[in-house]
C-alpha positions, 0 to 999 in steps of 0.5 A: 063785891065790896061796893054797891052800884046805885042807879038813877032808877033807884032814887027815892028822893034827894040823896036817898036810894032804894036798893032791891033784888040781888044787890039788896040780898048781897047787902043783907046776906053777904055783907051782913049790913043792917040798919044804921050801918055804912056802905060803900056806894058807886053812883054811875059816872059820878063817883064813890060815896059813903052811904048809911042804911036808913031802912031795911026789910026782906025786899029792900035796903034804903040808903042815904048818901053821906060823904064822897070817898076820895079814891082816885078814879080809874081812868086808864084812857085806853080802848081794848080790842079782842078777837072774840074769845070763848065765852068763859074767857069773854066773861073774865075780860068783861069783869076786868074791864069793869074793875079797871075802868076801860073806856071801850071794849071792842069784840072782833068776830073772826073765823071760827070765833063767829060761832061764839056770838050765839052765847048769852055772854055776848048779849048786850045786857049780860055783858053789861052785868059782868062789867058792873060786877067788876065795877062793884069789885073795885069801886070803879064808877065808869061804865065800859062801852062795848061794841061788836065790830064786823067790818073786815077793815076794823083796824082802819076804823079804829085808827082815829080813836088813838094810838094802836098797839098789837099785843104779841110776845115777840114784840118790844117789852111794854116796860121799854116803851115810851108810852105817853099818856096824853093821847088815847091808847088802843091795844089789840088782843089776837086769838090764843092761837096767835096772829095770822101772817096777814095780821102781821102784814097789816100791822106792818103796813099800818105802822102798828108796833108789837108790844109784849108783856112776857116771853110766854104765850099767855092766855087771853084773860091773863094777858088782859089782866097783866096789861091793865095792871101794867098800864095802871102802874105806869100811869101812876108812876108818870103822874109822880114824876 
């Protein structure tokens, strides 16, 4: 982890934070930072800052905020929806969502995947921890919202949130689509076995286009990473034009 996430509860006094637990251990043992050293800090929903270590012992690291770091904020403006994957895959997706600053991540338990809900990965607190690990990897300071949708008509429920696209290798290449970034986007990821016939029928009825990243049937976590990268690149290019 290259960044240290700082929470409101860490605040000792104005612009001074006391960091304990795993984050303190990471600063001391992994980053090898000590008294007087600089750190890259993330203040949740506020931004990135340089901090300086004012005090350190075996239990805590005390840092003071110095200047903001003027990195562009991760703001992809998108929501992702995944048929609930295996827990190990879910963990990787949560990490990526935290890295890129995905607005919202919805899990859809469907058929056999419902049994995965008993995994600790999908416990709300554990899921947030994986997202925060992704944030500390990239410096993203926006926390992804996580929700499990159990309604059978979940697509209808999502429609008001933005334009919906279904990921499928038979769809049109994302590079050939005219994606406007003025409105929110929702991208649907199916099970690794592929969408069912009824899913394709539902997409057609609701006017949801299929969008492709590759002609290869990618594992969910690889497709997820590829989409976030593509959207990040396309959005950066659109701001330059």
